[in-house]
N, C-alpha and C positions, 0 to 999 in steps of 0.2 A: 696886716701885721708889719708893714714896712717901717713904722716909727719905732719899733721895738729894738733893743740892743741885738746885735747880730746873733750872739750865742742863744738868746732866748727865742728869737724868731725861728732859728734853725731847729731847735728841739721841738717847739710847738708845732712846726710843720713836718717834723720827722725828717729833716734834711741833715743826714749824718755825714755828708761828703767830706767836710774838712776834718772832723774828728776821726772818722774812719781812716782817712789817708795818713794821719799822723801815727796812729797805732800800727797800721800796715807797714809804714816806713820803718818802724821800730822792730819789725820782725814778728809781730803777732799774726795769728790767723784770724782774719776779719771777714765777716759775712753780714749780709742783710737778707735773711731768709724770708722776710715778709715786709710789707709796708709797715713802717713804724717800729721795726725791730732791728737792733744792731747787736751782734755778738762779737766779742773780742776774747780770743783764747790763746793760751801759750802755744807756741809752735810745736812743742813736744808735750804730749799729754802727761799730767802729773796728778796722781790720785791724792796727794797731800795738799794740792792747791784747792782752796775753797771755790765754790761756784756760787755766784751772787746774781740774782735777778732783781733789778730795780725797775719798778713800773710806776708810771705817772699818767695822768690824764685818762684814767679809766672812766671817770666822769669829766666831761668836757669843760665844765665850769669851775673845776677845782684846780686853779692855776698856780697857786703858791709853790707846790712841789716842782712844777715844771720849771719855774724860774730858779729855784734852789739847785736842782739837779743840773740845769743848763750851765750855770756858772761853775759848778763843781767838776763836771765832766770836761768842760772847756779847759780848765786849769790842769786837770790830770792829763789830758791829751798832749799838753805841752811839755810834760815830763813823763812820757809814756812808759819808760822803763820802771817807774815806781808802781805801776799797776801790779798788785800781788795776788789777784784773783782772776778766774775766768768770769767775764762780765757779760750779762745780757741786759740791755737797756730797751725798755718797751714803752712806747707812747700808745696808750690803750685805744682811745677813741678819737682819732685824728679829725674825723669829719665833724664830731660834736664840738671839738675845740675850735675848729674853723668857724662853726656857726655860733660859738659862744653859748652853747646850750649844754645841759647835763647829759643828754643823749639825743639820738636821732629818732628812734622808734620806741625804745624801752631801755631799762637800766642794764647796761653791760655787766655790772657786777652781780647779776643774778643769773647769768647765762652759763656759768662754768659747771654744768651738770647735764646729765642725759635727758631728764624729763623737763621740758620747757613749756608744755601745754600750748596755750594759745599764742605764746611768744615765739614759737618755733620758726615762724617765717619772717621774723623781724631782721632788720639790718644788723642789730647787735648780736643776734644768734649766729649769724654767718661770721661776724668778726671774732666771736669767741671761739668758733671752730678753728679759725686760722691760728689764733693765739695758743690754743691747746696743743695743736700740732707742733708749732715751733718751740714751745716751752718744753714739751716732752723731748724733742730732739736735743735741746740745749742741755738738759740734765742727764740724758742718756750717757752712761759711761763715766759720769762724774764721780768723784770721791764722796766720802761720807759727809763732809761739811757743805751743806746746801742751804742757801738762804734765799728767801723771797721777801723783799720789803716793798709792799704795795702802798704808795704814798698818796694820801687823800687830804682834803680839808672838809670840815663839817659845815652843813647848811646852817645850823642854828648855834647859838652860844652854848657854852658848856661850863659847868662848875669845875671841870678839869679840861682846860683848853687843848692840852696835848694828851691823847689817849690812844690805845691800840686794842685790837681784837686778835686774840691768839687761839688757834685751834687746840683743844685739849689733847688731841691724839699725837701731838709732837713728842718724840722721845725725850726723856727727862733731861739728859745732858744738853741736848740741842736747845731745849726750851729754856734752860737756865742761862746758856750763853746768850740767847735772844733777849731774855729779860734783863740781863746785865747790860747788854748793848742799849736797850731802851732806856735804862736808868741814865746811862751816859748821854743819851740823845735828848734828855729832858722830858721824857714821857712820864706823865704824872699818874696815870691809871691804866690798868690792863684788865680787859674782860676775857676770861677764859670761855671759849665757845665750844659746847659739846656736840654741835650738829651743823652741817653745812646749810647755808642759805644760798648756795650757788656762787659764792665769791671766788675771785681769782686766787687769793692766798689760801683759802681752804682747799681748793683743788690741788695746788702744788704740794701742800702738806699731806693731803690724804693719798694722792696717787703718785707723787714723784719724790717723796721722802725729804722735802724741804722743810726748814724751819720758817714757815710763812706767817706773815702778819699783815693786817690792814691797819695802817697808822694814820690817825687823824691829826693833822698839824694845824691847829687853829681854824680860822674861818675862811669861807669862800671869798675870793677877791678877784679883781679885774686883772687880766694878764698885763704885766708891765707896771702895775701899780701896787704890788704886794709889798708889805713891810717885811723885808727879808731878815731883819734883826730877830723876829720871832722864831726863825728857823735856824738860828746860829748854832745851838747845841746839836740839833739833828744833823746839820750840814757837817760839822766837825766830826761827829761820830761816824757818819757815812764815809767821809773822806778817809778817816783813820782805818775803817774796815777795808776799803778798797786798796789802800796802800799797805795793808798788812802791818800797821804800826800797833804797838802795845795799847791795850785798852786804858782809858782814863777812869779813875774812880768816879762813880756817880755821887753827886752831892746828896741825893735822896733816892731811896728805892721806891719804885712805883707802888701805889696801892693796887692790890689784886682783888678782882671781883669774879664771882662765878655767875653764870646765867641761871636765874631762877625759873624763867619761863619766856617763851617766845610768843608774841601776840600776832596771830595769823589772821589775815582778812579772808574770811571764808565766803562772803557774799556781798552784794551791794547794800545789804541791810546793816553793814558794819558801822558802828559809831564808837568814838573814842572820847573819854573824859578829858584827855589832854590833847592838845593840838600841835601843829607844826611849830608854833611859837614857843613851846615849852623847852626850857633849857635841858640839855643832856645831863644826866645824873641828878635830876630832880627827885627828892624822896617822896614816897607815898607810904601810908600806914596800913597795917594789917586790916583786911576787910574792905578797904576802899575798892570801888569798881574802877577798873582800868579801861575796859572796853566791853561792848556787847555786840553780838552778831546773831540775831534771831534768838534761839534758845541757848546759845553759848554765851556765857558771861565770864569774863576774865576778872578775877579779884586778886588783891595782894595777899599772898599766902604766909609770908614771913612777917616778923615784927616790923620790919622796914624793907622795902625794895625801892630801887632807884630806876627811873625810866630812861632809856637811851634810844635814840633814833625814832622818836614817836612821829608817825606819818600816816594819818588816816586816809590819805589820798592815793596810796599805792594801789596797784591793780589787784583784783581778786586773785587769791592764791599765793600772794607774796606776804612777807613779814612786815607788819605795821609798827613794830617796836619790840624791844627786849627789856625785860626786867632783871636787874642784877642785885646781888647782895655781896657785901665786902667780906672777904675771907682772910686777907692779910693787910 
């Protein structure tokens, strides 16, 4: 990573030394409670001060948000007094980033739950345990405004290149604030998720009272070679949030979808009518077969459902895709 700009290299390697020092010199309480985690809090606790967790690199090959956040945090650390929130910055899977791979043993973003089955002994299961502990500690004692923006990029193309997954259980006012922010950030579509698939953002929403979301910002790219112009709206919205500046009006409100069904891979007999090359939000008509798994056959139940995250190659017991319907 030596050829990368210093700010990008530092965040990709979870080297917070320079940024941490600037915030500490400005009087903040700064800590690195685990590898890949930086917390910056006001010296005097304030219940009215929002607490914001920004996570990147939960999948090691999703590098665009790493670059975006690296430049944003570098700039903010040079005017540290403008930080208006208690901030936790998390680089999820440092080892996978170093390897240029999605994960080391298994998908980290399926590990934020108690039941892990055959994945319990994986590298990512141990990493998730660390992140659960430090995240719980960060939000402990925080005021009611709690945010978790888990920033990703999608493996495949999408009819909505910028979209997000939002847990349904988030309290109404917090969810509206989150959706308004996503409109400002250029997010085109939001999927309301009724049940956990073991993701980081669902964990923080369910157990720590955060308005959490998994945000998909365009496509997977090579670290140092991402087109940062595609993240311009998201970067501005995040910068505004961290500086406590007034929200900007969204040019368009995101379309909102509900989850019609989750397609679970139950056995090695699983087969899917759509593959990894299928675009996210590809429509399917009522009665069409989505996938089959022995005697279990998944079919489209509504007049139209759109497939998101189709991946027949996931491990047995994991979600191989979701089907959504537009509600707004």
